[in-house]
N, C-alpha and C positions, 0 to 999 in steps of 0.2 A: 557654132560660130555664126551661123546666119541669125540666130536669135540675138546674139550680142550686137551685131550690126543693126538689126532691127530696133533694138533698144536705144542705140545711139543716134539713129536717124531723126527721130522726132525732136529730141532736145537740140540737135544741131540746126534743124530747120527753124525751130522756134527762136533760137538765138539769132540766126541770120535774118529772119524776117521781122522780128520785133525788137530784140535787145540791141543788136548792132546799129541799126539806124538811129534809135533814140540816143545811144551812147555817142555816136558821131555828131549828131546835131548838138547835143549838150557840150561836147568837147570843143567844137568850133565856135559855138556861141560864147563860151568862156574865153577862148583865145581872142575873139573879136573885142570883147569888153576890156580885156587886159591891154590890148594894143591901142585902144582909144584913150587911155590915160585916165586921169582923175576928172570926176564931174566937178562942177562949180561948188556944189555942197561939200564934197569930199575935200576939195582944195581949201575951203573956208574952215572946215573942221581941223585940217592939218595945221593951218595958220594959227587957229585958236590954241591947239595943243602946244605949238611952238612958243606962243606968247606965255602960256601957263608955265611951261618948263623954264623959260627965262626968268619969270618972276620967282619961281621956287629956287632956282640957282642963286638968285640975289638974296633971298631970305636965308638960305643955307650959309652963304658967305657971311652975312651979318651975324648969324648965330655963332659961327665959328670965331669971328672976331671978338664977340662978347665973351665967349668961353676962354679964348686966349688971354683976354685982359683979366678976367676974374679968376681963372684957374689954369695957369700956364701948363700944368702937368696933365691936363685931361687927355691929350692925345696919346701920351705914353701909357697912361693907366688903362686906356680902352683899346690899345693896339692899333691906333691910326697912324703910327709913324713907322 
């Protein structure tokens, strides 16, 4: 029994002295970054993606209108209705 306790003491001490402090520092650093919100660069990237998504939605709408005019049955054939 004493041998088992002796085997567990070293890993527990290593965990408490090395692993736990690093884990806590990284945890609270990530919490701080999340609470600070988006950086200017991230905000710009988000706006760029939003602009691209709007352009693609417009293109999809245009393509659907063209398909509706040229092949009115396309939605039913491909299961979109």
